[in-house]
VEXMAR-613843 format. One record per residue (C-alpha): x, y, z; residue in one letter. Coordinates in nm, 3 decimals, decimal comma. Example, Ala and Ser with C-alpha at 12.3 -4.5 7.8 and 13.67 -1.06 7.14 Angstrom:
1,230 | -0,450 | 0,780 | a
1,367 | -0,106 | 0,714 | s
//
This chain:
0,444 | -1,577 | 0,584 | m
0,505 | -1,894 | 0,379 | l
0,448 | -1,925 | -0,017 | v
0,353 | -2,319 | -0,128 | r
0,175 | -2,511 | -0,355 | e
-0,174 | -2,443 | -0,397 | a
-0,439 | -2,699 | -0,247 | f
-0,788 | -2,744 | -0,271 | a
-0,868 | -2,595 | 0,052 | k
-0,626 | -2,284 | -0,067 | d
-0,935 | -2,197 | -0,336 | l
-1,204 | -2,051 | -0,204 | p
-0,910 | -1,800 | -0,040 | g
-0,771 | -1,784 | -0,393 | i
-1,106 | -1,681 | -0,486 | a
-1,113 | -1,420 | -0,278 | l
-0,828 | -1,270 | -0,316 | v
-0,901 | -1,300 | -0,695 | y
-1,189 | -1,029 | -0,625 | q
-0,975 | -0,775 | -0,378 | a
-0,697 | -0,737 | -0,613 | a
-0,990 | -0,730 | -0,991 | f
-1,150 | -0,626 | -0,829 | a
-1,406 | -0,928 | -0,987 | e
-1,601 | -1,239 | -0,887 | k
-1,458 | -1,577 | -1,047 | v
-1,535 | -1,939 | -1,028 | k
-1,339 | -2,175 | -0,826 | l
-1,361 | -2,399 | -1,096 | e
-1,160 | -2,148 | -1,283 | t
-0,892 | -2,246 | -1,064 | f
-0,972 | -2,594 | -0,939 | a
-0,919 | -2,667 | -1,300 | s
-0,566 | -2,568 | -1,245 | k
-0,442 | -2,796 | -0,944 | l
-0,256 | -3,115 | -0,971 | n
-0,208 | -3,036 | -1,381 | n
0,148 | -3,062 | -1,530 | p
0,086 | -2,784 | -1,721 | e
0,039 | -2,485 | -1,450 | f
0,258 | -2,383 | -1,130 | i
0,037 | -2,254 | -0,880 | f
0,137 | -2,116 | -0,533 | g
0,002 | -1,950 | -0,296 | v
0,149 | -1,726 | 0,043 | a
-0,072 | -1,802 | 0,341 | r
-0,030 | -1,562 | 0,666 | e
-0,235 | -1,819 | 0,945 | r
-0,526 | -1,899 | 0,861 | p
-0,563 | -1,680 | 0,532 | n
-0,471 | -1,682 | 0,190 | v
-0,305 | -1,367 | 0,091 | i
-0,178 | -1,397 | -0,245 | g
-0,134 | -1,633 | -0,563 | f
0,027 | -1,706 | -0,892 | v
-0,057 | -1,924 | -1,128 | l
0,202 | -1,949 | -1,432 | i
0,146 | -2,192 | -1,665 | a
0,364 | -2,413 | -1,969 | k
0,384 | -2,271 | -2,366 | s
0,384 | -2,418 | -2,640 | q
0,757 | -2,437 | -2,623 | d
0,795 | -2,647 | -2,280 | p
1,107 | -2,436 | -2,226 | a
0,927 | -2,078 | -2,217 | k
0,646 | -2,057 | -1,935 | f
0,411 | -1,790 | -1,931 | n
0,254 | -1,591 | -1,611 | v
-0,116 | -1,613 | -1,562 | h
-0,172 | -1,441 | -1,280 | y
0,042 | -1,319 | -0,954 | i
-0,221 | -1,140 | -0,733 | a
-0,179 | -1,033 | -0,350 | t
-0,460 | -0,917 | -0,150 | h
-0,472 | -0,495 | -0,161 | p
-0,547 | -0,487 | 0,248 | i
-0,412 | -0,799 | 0,401 | d
-0,102 | -0,926 | 0,189 | a
0,254 | -0,747 | 0,380 | p
0,509 | -0,550 | 0,187 | k
0,702 | -0,812 | -0,011 | g
0,428 | -1,071 | -0,050 | c
0,450 | -1,073 | -0,448 | a
0,774 | -1,073 | -0,480 | q
0,772 | -1,372 | -0,268 | l
0,542 | -1,567 | -0,494 | l
0,700 | -1,405 | -0,808 | m
1,087 | -1,565 | -0,628 | r
0,862 | -1,895 | -0,525 | w
0,752 | -1,968 | -0,890 | g
1,016 | -1,831 | -1,094 | e
1,196 | -2,121 | -0,892 | r
0,949 | -2,401 | -1,005 | q
0,933 | -2,289 | -1,417 | a
1,343 | -2,340 | -1,370 | v
1,279 | -2,610 | -1,196 | a
1,045 | -2,804 | -1,440 | a
1,254 | -2,678 | -1,700 | g
1,177 | -2,318 | -1,821 | a
1,496 | -2,114 | -1,970 | t
1,279 | -1,789 | -2,041 | h
0,964 | -1,679 | -1,863 | i
0,677 | -1,413 | -2,005 | r
0,408 | -1,224 | -1,934 | l
0,133 | -0,962 | -2,043 | a
0,075 | -0,620 | -1,842 | v
-0,219 | -0,428 | -1,966 | r
-0,065 | -0,019 | -2,061 | r
-0,252 | 0,112 | -1,782 | k
-0,110 | -0,095 | -1,538 | n
0,226 | 0,089 | -1,483 | a
0,198 | -0,017 | -1,141 | r
0,223 | -0,395 | -1,279 | a
0,505 | -0,260 | -1,554 | r
0,770 | -0,105 | -1,284 | k
0,723 | -0,388 | -1,054 | f
0,764 | -0,688 | -1,344 | y
1,090 | -0,465 | -1,381 | e
1,226 | -0,466 | -1,092 | l
1,215 | -0,835 | -1,086 | q
1,375 | -0,829 | -1,341 | g
1,231 | -0,864 | -1,672 | f
1,224 | -0,635 | -2,042 | a
1,008 | -0,580 | -2,222 | v
0,970 | -0,787 | -2,537 | l
0,716 | -0,631 | -2,691 | e
0,428 | -0,332 | -2,675 | e
0,154 | -0,310 | -2,804 | r
-0,183 | -0,126 | -2,822 | d
-0,356 | -0,301 | -2,492 | a
-0,026 | -0,320 | -2,357 | g
0,322 | -0,474 | -2,349 | f
0,501 | -0,846 | -2,359 | t
0,799 | -0,883 | -2,057 | l
0,993 | -1,099 | -2,058 | i
1,349 | -1,296 | -1,800 | k
1,586 | -1,470 | -1,899 | g
1,796 | -1,706 | -1,992 | p
1,755 | -1,863 | -1,657 | y
2,062 | -2,072 | -1,633 | s
//
């Protein structure tokens, strides 16, 4: 399995992973605008020849805080540990770009995702009706 920066040629595979993971279709333009945009860190996990997962992290208004927008793996094709590799890759890229903290939101009904992030070192920062905001950092 290879985790690397996402390129235009990865977009159809990213859309397929998104659809499989979230059970909804997405337009390629949704992700195409994030490629080569310095405000985003966009990575893919591949097992030749397929995209099996992706991570999308964005800078926030506070340049030291980054936000995870998506992390998704194909529910059938991605091997165990794929999401963890994507998260580690994304964290390294964010820290290299100046992040001291990384935040994300998890829906209340998605206990599996919350547990995954907590195992990655994230802690609950805020609880809302719809879900939770988690944070990790500071990174040094």
